[in-house]
N, CA and C atoms as an extended XYZ file, in Angstrom:
522
Properties=species:S:1:pos:R:3:atomname:S:1:resname:S:1:resid:I:1 pbc="F F F"
N        80.604      126.129       32.502 N   UNK     1
C        81.701      125.494       31.797 CA  UNK     1
C        82.182      124.314       32.636 C   UNK     1
N        82.290      123.150       32.033 N   UNK     2
C        82.705      121.954       32.741 CA  UNK     2
C        84.217      121.832       32.683 C   UNK     2
N        84.853      121.634       33.846 N   UNK     3
C        86.304      121.491       33.930 CA  UNK     3
C        86.593      120.125       34.538 C   UNK     3
N        87.308      119.239       33.819 N   UNK     4
C        87.506      117.870       34.291 CA  UNK     4
C        88.513      117.728       35.416 C   UNK     4
N        89.267      118.752       35.755 N   UNK     5
C        90.306      118.682       36.767 CA  UNK     5
C        89.747      119.060       38.131 C   UNK     5
N        90.062      118.281       39.191 N   UNK     6
C        89.643      118.701       40.528 CA  UNK     6
C        90.220      120.082       40.835 C   UNK     6
N        89.411      120.934       41.386 N   UNK     7
C        89.782      122.311       41.708 CA  UNK     7
C        90.193      123.077       40.454 C   UNK     7
N        89.748      122.607       39.284 N   UNK     8
C        90.083      123.272       38.028 CA  UNK     8
C        89.528      124.678       37.960 C   UNK     8
N        88.346      124.887       38.532 N   UNK     9
C        87.750      126.216       38.545 CA  UNK     9
C        88.587      127.204       39.324 C   UNK     9
N        89.142      126.744       40.456 N   UNK    10
C        89.998      127.610       41.275 CA  UNK    10
C        91.277      127.946       40.509 C   UNK    10
N        91.873      126.943       39.883 N   UNK    11
C        93.094      127.183       39.107 CA  UNK    11
C        92.829      128.135       37.944 C   UNK    11
N        91.724      127.944       37.271 N   UNK    12
C        91.358      128.820       36.158 CA  UNK    12
C        91.133      130.249       36.645 C   UNK    12
N        90.462      130.391       37.775 N   UNK    13
C        90.239      131.714       38.350 CA  UNK    13
C        91.560      132.392       38.687 C   UNK    13
N        92.471      131.652       39.306 N   UNK    14
C        93.777      132.222       39.647 CA  UNK    14
C        94.564      132.628       38.404 C   UNK    14
N        94.476      131.823       37.352 N   UNK    15
C        95.137      132.181       36.091 CA  UNK    15
C        94.540      133.446       35.478 C   UNK    15
N        93.223      133.581       35.528 N   UNK    16
C        92.588      134.784       35.003 CA  UNK    16
C        92.962      136.020       35.816 C   UNK    16
N        92.993      135.901       37.137 N   UNK    17
C        93.404      137.023       37.993 CA  UNK    17
C        94.847      137.399       37.680 C   UNK    17
N        95.717      136.392       37.516 N   UNK    18
C        97.115      136.668       37.193 CA  UNK    18
C        97.232      137.348       35.832 C   UNK    18
N        96.455      136.893       34.840 N   UNK    19
C        96.503      137.512       33.515 CA  UNK    19
C        96.046      138.968       33.576 C   UNK    19
N        94.983      139.239       34.328 N   UNK    20
C        94.529      140.623       34.470 CA  UNK    20
C        95.579      141.472       35.183 C   UNK    20
N        96.205      140.917       36.216 N   UNK    21
C        97.237      141.667       36.943 CA  UNK    21
C        98.442      141.943       36.047 C   UNK    21
N        98.889      140.961       35.301 N   UNK    22
C       100.041      141.144       34.402 CA  UNK    22
C        99.699      142.156       33.317 C   UNK    22
N        98.520      142.032       32.717 N   UNK    23
C        98.105      142.962       31.673 CA  UNK    23
C        98.036      144.390       32.180 C   UNK    23
N        97.409      144.575       33.347 N   UNK    24
C        97.325      145.922       33.928 CA  UNK    24
C        98.709      146.441       34.292 C   UNK    24
N        99.556      145.576       34.838 N   UNK    25
C       100.920      145.982       35.194 CA  UNK    25
C       101.723      146.408       33.970 C   UNK    25
N       101.602      145.672       32.887 N   UNK    26
C       102.300      146.032       31.652 CA  UNK    26
C       101.807      147.373       31.102 C   UNK    26
N       100.499      147.571       31.107 N   UNK    27
C        99.965      148.846       30.622 CA  UNK    27
C       100.404      150.014       31.501 C   UNK    27
N       100.336      149.806       32.793 N   UNK    28
C       100.737      150.867       33.733 CA  UNK    28
C       102.207      151.223       33.557 C   UNK    28
N       103.067      150.204       33.467 N   UNK    29
C       104.504      150.488       33.318 CA  UNK    29
C       104.812      151.093       31.958 C   UNK    29
N       104.025      150.731       30.913 N   UNK    30
C       104.248      151.304       29.588 CA  UNK    30
C       103.926      152.794       29.575 C   UNK    30
N       102.867      153.187       30.270 N   UNK    31
C       102.476      154.594       30.285 CA  UNK    31
C       103.305      155.431       31.267 C   UNK    31
N       103.850      154.795       32.295 N   UNK    32
C       104.667      155.530       33.267 CA  UNK    32
C       106.073      155.791       32.762 C   UNK    32
N       106.542      154.947       31.854 N   UNK    33
C       107.905      155.118       31.358 CA  UNK    33
C       107.963      156.316       30.411 C   UNK    33
N       109.106      156.893       30.345 N   UNK    34
C       109.270      158.054       29.469 CA  UNK    34
C       110.387      157.743       28.489 C   UNK    34
N       110.180      157.645       27.255 N   UNK    35
C       108.913      157.726       26.524 CA  UNK    35
C       108.125      156.430       26.701 C   UNK    35
N       106.784      156.489       26.451 N   UNK    36
C       105.948      155.278       26.598 CA  UNK    36
C       106.460      154.150       25.709 C   UNK    36
N       106.456      152.939       26.259 N   UNK    37
C       106.943      151.748       25.543 CA  UNK    37
C       105.784      151.123       24.766 C   UNK    37
N       105.847      151.219       23.445 N   UNK    38
C       104.769      150.720       22.582 CA  UNK    38
C       104.646      149.198       22.653 C   UNK    38
N       105.774      148.494       22.723 N   UNK    39
C       105.732      147.021       22.777 CA  UNK    39
C       105.077      146.552       24.062 C   UNK    39
N       105.440      147.167       25.167 N   UNK    40
C       104.849      146.792       26.450 CA  UNK    40
C       103.344      147.070       26.446 C   UNK    40
N       102.968      148.171       25.842 N   UNK    41
C       101.561      148.538       25.755 CA  UNK    41
C       100.795      147.494       24.928 C   UNK    41
N       101.363      147.107       23.785 N   UNK    42
C       100.718      146.100       22.923 CA  UNK    42
C       100.555      144.769       23.655 C   UNK    42
N       101.604      144.333       24.316 N   UNK    43
C       101.543      143.049       25.032 CA  UNK    43
C       100.507      143.119       26.157 C   UNK    43
N       100.465      144.233       26.877 N   UNK    44
C        99.466      144.405       27.933 CA  UNK    44
C        98.050      144.342       27.405 C   UNK    44
N        97.808      145.001       26.270 N   UNK    45
C        96.473      144.971       25.659 CA  UNK    45
C        96.132      143.558       25.194 C   UNK    45
N        97.111      142.866       24.620 N   UNK    46
C        96.870      141.494       24.157 CA  UNK    46
C        96.545      140.572       25.333 C   UNK    46
N        97.286      140.678       26.426 N   UNK    47
C        97.045      139.830       27.603 CA  UNK    47
C        95.671      140.135       28.198 C   UNK    47
N        95.351      141.416       28.381 N   UNK    48
C        94.038      141.783       28.924 CA  UNK    48
C        92.906      141.367       27.975 C   UNK    48
N        93.087      141.609       26.685 N   UNK    49
C        92.068      141.234       25.709 CA  UNK    49
C        91.848      139.736       25.650 C   UNK    49
N        92.947      138.978       25.708 N   UNK    50
C        92.825      137.519       25.697 CA  UNK    50
C        92.097      136.992       26.922 C   UNK    50
N        92.435      137.537       28.087 N   UNK    51
C        91.767      137.093       29.321 CA  UNK    51
C        90.285      137.474       29.288 C   UNK    51
N        89.983      138.687       28.830 N   UNK    52
C        88.583      139.118       28.745 CA  UNK    52
C        87.817      138.277       27.734 C   UNK    52
N        88.433      138.004       26.583 N   UNK    53
C        87.777      137.185       25.561 CA  UNK    53
C        87.506      135.779       26.088 C   UNK    53
N        88.485      135.196       26.773 N   UNK    54
C        88.288      133.864       27.337 CA  UNK    54
C        87.137      133.868       28.338 C   UNK    54
N        87.085      134.874       29.186 N   UNK    55
C        86.031      134.975       30.195 CA  UNK    55
C        84.660      135.113       29.532 C   UNK    55
N        84.562      135.949       28.517 N   UNK    56
C        83.286      136.119       27.819 CA  UNK    56
C        82.860      134.846       27.091 C   UNK    56
N        83.803      134.199       26.444 N   UNK    57
C        83.479      132.963       25.730 CA  UNK    57
C        83.074      131.858       26.707 C   UNK    57
N        83.804      131.734       27.810 N   UNK    58
C        83.510      130.678       28.782 CA  UNK    58
C        82.144      130.876       29.424 C   UNK    58
N        81.784      132.101       29.749 N   UNK    59
C        80.480      132.328       30.373 CA  UNK    59
C        79.361      132.256       29.347 C   UNK    59
N        79.612      132.693       28.137 N   UNK    60
C        78.581      132.656       27.103 CA  UNK    60
C        78.377      131.284       26.519 C   UNK    60
N        79.422      130.462       26.493 N   UNK    61
C        79.318      129.138       25.887 CA  UNK    61
C        78.327      128.264       26.644 C   UNK    61
N        78.263      128.395       27.954 N   UNK    62
C        77.307      127.613       28.718 CA  UNK    62
C        75.881      127.951       28.338 C   UNK    62
N        75.616      129.229       28.112 N   UNK    63
C        74.284      129.644       27.713 CA  UNK    63
C        73.944      129.248       26.296 C   UNK    63
N        74.930      129.239       25.425 N   UNK    64
C        74.673      128.908       24.035 CA  UNK    64
C        74.624      127.406       23.792 C   UNK    64
N        75.518      126.666       24.429 N   UNK    65
C        75.669      125.251       24.104 CA  UNK    65
C        75.297      124.313       25.241 C   UNK    65
N        75.179      124.804       26.449 N   UNK    66
C        74.946      123.935       27.592 CA  UNK    66
C        73.537      124.020       28.122 C   UNK    66
N        73.395      123.582       29.332 N   UNK    67
C        72.101      123.561       30.000 CA  UNK    67
C        71.974      124.827       30.833 C   UNK    67
N        70.891      125.579       30.605 N   UNK    68
C        70.666      126.788       31.379 CA  UNK    68
C        69.978      126.486       32.709 C   UNK    68
N        69.102      125.494       32.739 N   UNK    69
C        68.360      125.199       33.965 CA  UNK    69
C        68.293      123.692       34.177 C   UNK    69
N        68.911      123.236       35.266 N   UNK    70
C        68.906      121.804       35.592 CA  UNK    70
C        67.612      121.385       36.263 C   UNK    70
N        66.952      122.295       36.944 N   UNK    71
C        65.742      121.978       37.697 CA  UNK    71
C        64.607      122.914       37.298 C   UNK    71
N        64.115      122.811       36.067 N   UNK    72
C        63.054      123.729       35.657 CA  UNK    72
C        61.778      123.477       36.462 C   UNK    72
N        61.151      124.557       36.848 N   UNK    73
C        59.940      124.425       37.655 CA  UNK    73
C        58.963      125.497       37.242 C   UNK    73
N        57.758      125.251       37.026 N   UNK    74
C        57.114      123.945       37.049 CA  UNK    74
C        57.161      123.284       35.666 C   UNK    74
N        57.248      121.972       35.661 N   UNK    75
C        57.158      121.175       34.435 CA  UNK    75
C        55.849      120.406       34.526 C   UNK    75
N        55.044      120.472       33.493 N   UNK    76
C        53.770      119.756       33.515 CA  UNK    76
C        53.850      118.530       32.618 C   UNK    76
N        53.010      117.559       32.915 N   UNK    77
C        52.927      116.374       32.063 CA  UNK    77
C        52.537      116.770       30.645 C   UNK    77
N        51.632      117.738       30.536 N   UNK    78
C        51.153      118.176       29.226 CA  UNK    78
C        52.299      118.727       28.370 C   UNK    78
N        53.258      119.389       29.003 N   UNK    79
C        54.391      119.956       28.265 CA  UNK    79
C        55.315      118.868       27.729 C   UNK    79
N        55.247      117.676       28.294 N   UNK    80
C        56.154      116.601       27.897 CA  UNK    80
C        55.540      115.614       26.912 C   UNK    80
N        54.231      115.625       26.796 N   UNK    81
C        53.557      114.676       25.897 CA  UNK    81
C        53.933      114.983       24.455 C   UNK    81
N        54.340      113.939       23.740 N   UNK    82
C        54.693      114.081       22.333 CA  UNK    82
C        55.888      113.221       21.986 C   UNK    82
N        56.443      113.459       20.818 N   UNK    83
C        57.603      112.706       20.333 CA  UNK    83
C        58.864      113.503       20.582 C   UNK    83
N        59.879      112.817       21.051 N   UNK    84
C        61.184      113.412       21.340 CA  UNK    84
C        62.227      112.629       20.573 C   UNK    84
N        63.191      113.325       19.977 N   UNK    85
C        64.215      112.654       19.168 CA  UNK    85
C        65.604      113.078       19.597 C   UNK    85
N        66.516      112.125       19.512 N   UNK    86
C        67.945      112.368       19.703 CA  UNK    86
C        68.638      111.647       18.550 C   UNK    86
N        68.822      112.348       17.440 N   UNK    87
C        69.344      111.703       16.237 CA  UNK    87
C        68.309      110.722       15.723 C   UNK    87
N        68.705      109.442       15.602 N   UNK    88
C        67.776      108.401       15.150 CA  UNK    88
C        66.970      107.803       16.295 C   UNK    88
N        67.341      108.105       17.532 N   UNK    89
C        66.633      107.564       18.694 CA  UNK    89
C        65.344      108.345       18.930 C   UNK    89
N        64.347      107.642       19.466 N   UNK    90
C        63.038      108.264       19.628 CA  UNK    90
C        62.404      107.857       20.951 C   UNK    90
N        61.778      108.831       21.594 N   UNK    91
C        61.020      108.602       22.819 CA  UNK    91
C        59.651      109.230       22.609 C   UNK    91
N        58.604      108.416       22.710 N   UNK    92
C        57.234      108.909       22.561 CA  UNK    92
C        56.539      108.831       23.912 C   UNK    92
N        56.088      109.981       24.404 N   UNK    93
C        55.353      110.060       25.664 CA  UNK    93
C        53.898      110.378       25.348 C   UNK    93
N        52.986      109.504       25.761 N   UNK    94
C        51.561      109.683       25.479 CA  UNK    94
C        50.856      110.305       26.670 C   UNK    94
N        49.737      110.965       26.386 N   UNK    95
C        48.958      111.623       27.441 CA  UNK    95
C        48.357      110.620       28.421 C   UNK    95
N        48.167      109.370       27.979 N   UNK    96
C        47.593      108.362       28.874 CA  UNK    96
C        48.634      107.741       29.809 C   UNK    96
N        49.870      108.253       29.791 N   UNK    97
C        50.906      107.776       30.702 CA  UNK    97
C        51.732      106.629       30.167 C   UNK    97
N        51.586      106.296       28.886 N   UNK    98
C        52.393      105.229       28.295 CA  UNK    98
C        53.515      105.842       27.461 C   UNK    98
N        54.528      105.043       27.204 N   UNK    99
C        55.653      105.507       26.394 CA  UNK    99
C        56.190      104.372       25.542 C   UNK    99
N        56.935      104.731       24.512 N   UNK   100
C        57.744      103.780       23.752 CA  UNK   100
C        59.112      104.423       23.555 C   UNK   100
N        60.130      103.610       23.700 N   UNK   101
C        61.507      104.071       23.563 CA  UNK   101
C        62.200      103.205       22.517 C   UNK   101
N        62.816      103.849       21.549 N   UNK   102
C        63.630      103.156       20.549 CA  UNK   102
C        64.963      103.896       20.504 C   UNK   102
N        65.936      103.388       21.257 N   UNK   103
C        67.227      104.067       21.396 CA  UNK   103
C        68.360      103.133       20.992 C   UNK   103
N        68.358      102.706       19.747 N   UNK   104
C        69.377      101.771       19.275 CA  UNK   104
C        70.752      102.433       19.178 C   UNK   104
N        70.796      103.721       18.817 N   UNK   105
C        72.068      104.413       18.646 CA  UNK   105
C        72.732      104.719       19.983 C   UNK   105
N        71.954      105.261       20.928 N   UNK   106
C        72.472      105.626       22.249 CA  UNK   106
C        71.561      105.052       23.329 C   UNK   106
N        71.733      103.779       23.681 N   UNK   107
C        70.866      103.199       24.710 CA  UNK   107
C        70.961      103.981       26.023 C   UNK   107
N        69.849      104.040       26.730 N   UNK   108
C        69.802      104.724       28.017 CA  UNK   108
C        70.038      103.676       29.095 C   UNK   108
N        71.188      103.728       29.724 N   UNK   109
C        71.587      102.755       30.752 CA  UNK   109
C        71.418      101.319       30.256 C   UNK   109
N        71.781      101.075       29.003 N   UNK   110
C        71.710       99.746       28.431 CA  UNK   110
C        70.360       99.381       27.843 C   UNK   110
N        69.364      100.232       28.012 N   UNK   111
C        68.028       99.955       27.485 CA  UNK   111
C        67.912      100.602       26.114 C   UNK   111
N        67.718       99.753       25.084 N   UNK   112
C        67.598      100.298       23.742 CA  UNK   112
C        66.154      100.267       23.231 C   UNK   112
N        65.361       99.359       23.749 N   UNK   113
C        63.941       99.293       23.377 CA  UNK   113
C        63.137       99.014       24.636 C   UNK   113
N        62.074       99.801       24.793 N   UNK   114
C        61.210       99.589       25.948 CA  UNK   114
C        59.855      100.222       25.670 C   UNK   114
N        58.879       99.752       26.384 N   UNK   115
C        57.532      100.319       26.341 CA  UNK   115
C        56.919      100.073       27.701 C   UNK   115
N        56.026      100.942       28.093 N   UNK   116
C        55.392      100.792       29.402 CA  UNK   116
C        54.766      102.100       29.834 C   UNK   116
N        54.932      102.419       31.120 N   UNK   117
C        54.318      103.614       31.681 CA  UNK   117
C        55.396      104.604       32.107 C   UNK   117
N        55.090      105.883       31.961 N   UNK   118
C        56.008      106.924       32.401 CA  UNK   118
C        55.337      107.749       33.483 C   UNK   118
N        56.158      108.280       34.370 N   UNK   119
C        55.655      109.164       35.418 CA  UNK   119
C        56.673      110.279       35.621 C   UNK   119
N        56.184      111.379       36.185 N   UNK   120
C        57.036      112.543       36.386 CA  UNK   120
C        56.921      113.012       37.826 C   UNK   120
N        58.042      113.391       38.389 N   UNK   121
C        58.088      114.028       39.699 CA  UNK   121
C        59.006      115.232       39.546 C   UNK   121
N        58.428      116.419       39.584 N   UNK   122
C        59.161      117.663       39.302 CA  UNK   122
C        59.794      117.567       37.916 C   UNK   122
N        61.109      117.546       37.845 N   UNK   123
C        61.824      117.499       36.565 CA  UNK   123
C        62.346      116.099       36.265 C   UNK   123
N        62.015      115.132       37.090 N   UNK   124
C        62.483      113.756       36.907 CA  UNK   124
C        61.407      112.921       36.211 C   UNK   124
N        61.842      112.153       35.227 N   UNK   125
C        60.957      111.234       34.510 CA  UNK   125
C        61.377      109.816       34.841 C   UNK   125
N        60.412      108.969       35.106 N   UNK   126
C        60.719      107.567       35.338 CA  UNK   126
C        59.978      106.738       34.310 C   UNK   126
N        60.711      105.863       33.652 N   UNK   127
C        60.125      104.957       32.675 CA  UNK   127
C        60.102      103.558       33.289 C   UNK   127
N        58.918      102.975       33.352 N   UNK   128
C        58.768      101.601       33.845 CA  UNK   128
C        58.309      100.743       32.678 C   UNK   128
N        58.833       99.516       32.596 N   UNK   129
C        58.455       98.663       31.467 CA  UNK   129
C        57.067       98.074       31.687 C   UNK   129
N        56.628       97.272       30.747 N   UNK   130
C        55.274       96.716       30.778 CA  UNK   130
C        55.033       95.830       31.992 C   UNK   130
N        56.099       95.294       32.573 N   UNK   131
C        55.954       94.435       33.750 CA  UNK   131
C        56.059       95.223       35.047 C   UNK   131
N        56.181       96.552       34.941 N   UNK   132
C        56.254       97.387       36.134 CA  UNK   132
C        57.660       97.537       36.690 C   UNK   132
N        58.656       97.018       35.983 N   UNK   133
C        60.040       97.154       36.438 CA  UNK   133
C        60.587       98.496       35.984 C   UNK   133
N        61.477       99.038       36.755 N   UNK   134
C        62.096      100.322       36.421 CA  UNK   134
C        63.015      100.142       35.221 C   UNK   134
N        62.750      100.888       34.141 N   UNK   135
C        63.563      100.766       32.933 CA  UNK   135
C        64.630      101.855       32.856 C   UNK   135
N        64.270      103.109       33.159 N   UNK   136
C        65.250      104.188       33.035 CA  UNK   136
C        64.778      105.423       33.787 C   UNK   136
N        65.742      106.215       34.224 N   UNK   137
C        65.462      107.512       34.835 CA  UNK   137
C        65.981      108.592       33.901 C   UNK   137
N        65.136      109.564       33.644 N   UNK   138
C        65.485      110.672       32.769 CA  UNK   138
C        65.282      111.981       33.527 C   UNK   138
N        65.791      113.041       32.968 N   UNK   139
C        65.671      114.348       33.603 CA  UNK   139
C        65.265      115.374       32.553 C   UNK   139
N        64.325      116.222       32.907 N   UNK   140
C        63.924      117.320       32.036 CA  UNK   140
C        64.767      118.524       32.417 C   UNK   140
N        65.407      119.130       31.436 N   UNK   141
C        66.232      120.321       31.651 CA  UNK   141
C        65.832      121.364       30.603 C   UNK   141
N        66.337      122.564       30.774 N   UNK   142
C        66.162      123.589       29.750 CA  UNK   142
C        67.529      123.874       29.162 C   UNK   142
N        67.647      123.651       27.857 N   UNK   143
C        68.882      123.916       27.130 CA  UNK   143
C        68.522      124.651       25.858 C   UNK   143
N        69.271      125.678       25.569 N   UNK   144
C        69.013      126.507       24.376 CA  UNK   144
C        67.588      127.014       24.348 C   UNK   144
N        67.044      127.294       25.531 N   UNK   145
C        65.728      127.903       25.632 CA  UNK   145
C        64.549      126.965       25.459 C   UNK   145
N        64.769      125.652       25.455 N   UNK   146
C        63.667      124.711       25.289 CA  UNK   146
C        63.888      123.499       26.196 C   UNK   146
N        62.773      122.783       26.456 N   UNK   147
C        62.895      121.556       27.238 CA  UNK   147
C        63.712      120.540       26.458 C   UNK   147
N        64.563      119.821       27.179 N   UNK   148
C        65.295      118.681       26.638 CA  UNK   148
C        65.167      117.565       27.669 C   UNK   148
N        65.235      116.336       27.215 N   UNK   149
C        65.188      115.171       28.100 CA  UNK   149
C        66.512      114.445       27.970 C   UNK   149
N        67.215      114.303       29.103 N   UNK   150
C        68.521      113.648       29.116 CA  UNK   150
C        68.492      112.484       30.094 C   UNK   150
N        69.358      111.483       29.898 N   UNK   151
C        69.495      110.446       30.918 CA  UNK   151
C        69.957      111.088       32.226 C   UNK   151
N        69.384      110.666       33.328 N   UNK   152
C        69.711      111.245       34.630 CA  UNK   152
C        71.202      111.067       34.914 C   UNK   152
N        71.960      112.176       35.020 N   UNK   153
C        73.397      112.045       35.255 CA  UNK   153
C        73.750      111.790       36.718 C   UNK   153
N        72.781      111.907       37.634 N   UNK   154
C        73.094      111.800       39.061 CA  UNK   154
C        73.651      113.125       39.537 C   UNK   154
N        74.898      113.370       39.258 N   UNK   155
C        75.561      114.616       39.612 CA  UNK   155
C        75.761      115.425       38.335 C   UNK   155
N        75.277      116.669       38.274 N   UNK   156
C        75.467      117.464       37.048 CA  UNK   156
C        76.930      117.602       36.633 C   UNK   156
N        77.861      117.479       37.585 N   UNK   157
C        79.276      117.550       37.238 CA  UNK   157
C        79.729      116.344       36.431 C   UNK   157
N        78.977      115.243       36.494 N   UNK   158
C        79.357      114.051       35.733 CA  UNK   158
C        78.579      113.944       34.425 C   UNK   158
N        77.831      114.997       34.065 N   UNK   159
C        77.073      115.021       32.817 CA  UNK   159
C        78.030      114.968       31.637 C   UNK   159
N        77.700      114.188       30.613 N   UNK   160
C        78.600      113.984       29.469 CA  UNK   160
C        78.502      115.060       28.398 C   UNK   160
N        77.646      116.046       28.560 N   UNK   161
C        77.563      117.148       27.610 CA  UNK   161
C        76.519      116.984       26.522 C   UNK   161
N        75.925      115.812       26.390 N   UNK   162
C        74.888      115.608       25.366 CA  UNK   162
C        73.585      116.239       25.826 C   UNK   162
N        72.911      116.901       24.900 N   UNK   163
C        71.649      117.560       25.226 CA  UNK   163
C        70.449      116.638       25.069 C   UNK   163
N        70.679      115.409       24.673 N   UNK   164
C        69.637      114.387       24.676 CA  UNK   164
C        68.478      114.634       23.730 C   UNK   164
N        67.294      114.275       24.199 N   UNK   165
C        66.094      114.274       23.371 CA  UNK   165
C        65.513      115.675       23.250 C   UNK   165
N        65.165      116.012       22.022 N   UNK   166
C        64.548      117.284       21.702 CA  UNK   166
C        63.178      117.021       21.120 C   UNK   166
N        62.218      117.876       21.448 N   UNK   167
C        60.863      117.666       20.940 CA  UNK   167
C        60.894      117.632       19.414 C   UNK   167
N        60.309      116.585       18.856 N   UNK   168
C        60.233      116.437       17.403 CA  UNK   168
C        59.146      117.365       16.879 C   UNK   168
N        59.384      118.001       15.746 N   UNK   169
C        58.333      118.855       15.181 CA  UNK   169
C        57.135      118.000       14.787 C   UNK   169
N        55.936      118.557       14.874 N   UNK   170
C        54.761      117.768       14.492 CA  UNK   170
C        54.820      117.410       13.007 C   UNK   170
N        54.291      116.247       12.688 N   UNK   171
C        54.269      115.787       11.298 CA  UNK   171
C        53.310      116.681       10.502 C   UNK   171
N        53.709      116.984        9.285 N   UNK   172
C        52.844      117.778        8.419 CA  UNK   172
C        51.638      116.953        7.986 C   UNK   172
N        50.463      117.448        8.287 N   UNK   173
C        49.233      116.751        7.918 CA  UNK   173
C        48.614      117.500        6.745 C   UNK   173
N        48.442      116.824        5.591 N   UNK   174
C        47.850      117.521        4.434 CA  UNK   174
C        46.383      117.804        4.611 C   UNK   174
């Protein structure tokens, strides 16, 4: 789960610990009192349930909607060859090491159209234009159980949340 506030994770953790402590304290005091206090019991259950639900949703949301693996290993060139789409944008990686990029909707570092050669080092993809100049750096990640290609964020904490290019299904051949 991405938190935009510095030390936000620590603050969130402290809030969750406090919610669990308050919920447990309310339940304990409700059962110790004679007669048991139904309102205190309800509030304790609501506080504990809310904190537990938030924790489950926050940990599960990353697996459902985010990136599960930033550094998948091993990634082969063969696994990346094909057409990749991000909405109307398209990246075609050929087995001979050439590529074409048409990213008019979401340019990659200002590059909306390019063609040239691509190379891979581990999970990093480098696109060089026809003149041998560096056009863009991309990263192969695993999101929702499949390879995705995203613009290299540098630091995963500065990732914008987009899952980028997804392998396009093969065209139906009659």
